[in-house]
N, C-alpha and C positions, 0 to 999 in steps of 0.2 A: 510397549506400555509396561509398568512398571506396577506390579501387584494390583493393577486393578485402580491406582489409587489418581490416573487421570481420566477424562472423558475421551473418548473417539471423536469428538466434533469438533468445528471452528466456529465460534459464533460471531457473527457482526452484529451491532446492535444500533438502529439511528437513535436519534434525539428524542422521538418522539417514543421509543420505548419498543417499536417492534424491531423483530430480530429475524434471522435466517441461520439456519444452523447447516454445515458443510460436514459431510461425511470427510475425515481425516485421510481414508484410505483412497479417496480419489483426487487429493488436493495434491499439488507440488507448488512451494513458494520459492521464489528468487528475490533477492533485493540487490539493489546496485548500491553504489557508494555514496549515491544522492538521497537513499531514503526512500527510493521510488520501489514498491514491492507488486510484482505478479504474480497474482495468485491463480495458478492453473489448474481447472476444473473439468475433470473429464467424466460424464455421467449419462444416464438416459434422457433422452429429449423433454420429458415432462420434468425432470428436477432442474435440467436449465432453463425450462421456461420460469421456472420459480423466482432464479434469480435475475433474470429478466425483469420480471415482473415487480419484484422487490426493489430494484433500484431504478426503477421507470421515471417515478419523480424526483430521485435524488439529485442534487443539482452538483455538480463537479465543485470540489473543496470543500464541499459539507462535510462536518466532521461527524466521525462515528466511531463506535468502541469496537476493539477487537479483542477476543478473548480464545486463545489456543488452547484446548484440551483442559480448560478450567483451571489455568495456570495464573489466570488476573487479567482484568483487562488493561488496556490502554488505548491511545487514542491515535488515529489514522486518519487521513482526509482521503475522500473520494475522488478518483481520477476519471472513471470509467468502465465500461463493460466491453470487450471487444471479443470477436470471434477468434479461437485459435485456430491456425494452420499448419500445414506440414506434416500432420499425421493421416495414417490409413486406419481409418475407424470403421467399426461395423454400420449400418444402415441407421439405426436408431440412437447410436451414441453420439453425444455432440461435446467439443471441446470452446469452453467459454474461459475467457482470461480477467479476472478481476483486477484492475488498477488502483493501487493505494498508495498513499506517500505520509511517512512519518513527518507530522509538524515539525517545523526547525525554530528552535528558538533562539531568538536573536537576542544575546546577552554582550552589552557593550564592552565587558573585558575582555571578550574573545576576538573584537576585532582591533586587532592590533597591526601595524604596519610593522614587518620584519626587515623590510628593505630601507634603504638609506633614502635621506628626502633629496630631492635636487637642490641643484646650487646652480643662481644665475649671475652670470657675469654683467655687471653694470658697465654703464657707459665709461665710467672713470677706469676700468680696469679691475676694480675689486670684484670680489664675491659676496653673495648674498645667501 
């Protein structure tokens, strides 16, 4: 943290205004090249139950806003909550993974075919 300028939370806010805050000390975020983010959260059982209850009625692909350390909100799409595996944790500690995806902006200017076009040989031997 830099001189207390930023908060120590990650806030996820639904379209209806309800939100949940996650402690950054318990979070790891990984992102792949397709914009899919895995928000890995390891916390006591009661905190992970709050996550499950918060996302219980959220439909997959619903847009929500994400704010990391009060640096500004950006839009993500909810993809699901899954149980984390592969970690030896104490009895009352649970690992959950919130899967989010950054929306893809389809701009026709980006849809450029860089490869050459196919050529067809006509019956008379010429190419089209």
